[in-house]
Structure formats: structure tokens, C-alpha cells
C-alpha atoms as one frame of an Amber mdcrd trajectory, in Angstrom:
protein
 143.860  75.601 124.321 143.261  73.794 121.075 142.272  75.470 117.824 138.766
  74.058 118.268 138.492  75.546 121.756 139.828  78.895 120.531 137.232  78.962
 117.757 134.438  78.021 120.161 135.498  80.839 122.500 135.654  83.332 119.619
 132.231  82.183 118.414 130.729  82.613 121.865 132.223  86.093 122.171 130.944
  87.081 118.714 127.440  85.838 119.538 127.481  87.814 122.769 128.592  90.971
 120.961 125.892  90.450 118.349 123.247  90.281 121.067 124.607  93.375 122.741
 124.520  95.340 119.483 120.949  94.202 118.833 119.950  95.320 122.320 121.620
  98.700 121.839 119.865  99.152 118.479 116.452  98.396 119.914 116.876 100.577
 122.986 118.058 103.826 121.396 115.899 106.561 119.943 118.818 108.098 118.033
 118.366 106.932 114.428 122.063 107.328 113.597 123.051 105.214 116.587 120.315
 102.680 115.771 121.623 102.330 112.213 125.216 102.008 113.450 124.331  99.262
 115.921 122.234  97.430 113.334 125.195  97.493 110.940 127.476  96.209 113.685
 124.996  93.406 114.402 124.991  92.459 110.699 128.795  92.499 110.675 128.807
  90.093 113.614 126.410  87.805 111.731 129.019  87.516 108.975 131.786  86.956
 111.526 129.752  84.212 113.178 129.177  82.521 109.817 132.914  82.545 109.079
 133.770  81.227 112.537 131.162  78.464 112.229 132.537  77.460 108.837 136.054
  77.286 110.196 134.937  75.362 113.286 133.105  72.830 111.091 136.220  72.393
 108.953 138.414  71.831 112.012 135.950  69.283 113.379 135.867  67.428 110.063
 139.671  67.395 109.905 139.841  66.077 113.465 137.441  63.258 112.590 139.490
  62.341 109.524 142.700  62.353 111.566 141.108  60.122 114.198 139.864  57.705
 111.535 143.267  57.569 109.875 145.101  57.002 113.128 142.616  54.292 114.084
 143.193  52.291 110.913
């Protein structure tokens, strides 16, 4: 697997976890559990942002490398 593929897999997994936490938060009546799952969902939002930033950087670097090798 390439770094790009690893990041895409991690991003997909993080997005899935985020959805699961959101579902748990909306389906529980326990306010402590609801708050915990909402916090976990927010944490995953930050993780997803970091992964997206890194993926964009890797893609930009790959494009630059391809342009340089094509010259």
C-alpha cells in the first residue's frame, strides 16, 4: 500500500467511526453516554480534518514529483 492509500483507508475508517458515535449519541437516553459519544464524534471530526490535510499534502507532492519527472 502507498502512503496515499493508507491515508485514504484511515480517513474512511475515521468517517465510519464518526458516524457510529453520532448514531450512538442520538440513540441513547443516558445523558452521560450521550455527552461522551458527542465528544468522541467531535474528536473524530478533528482527526478527519488532520487526515484530509495530510492526504491533500501527499497528493500535491505526488503531482509535483510527476511534473518534475516529466520535464
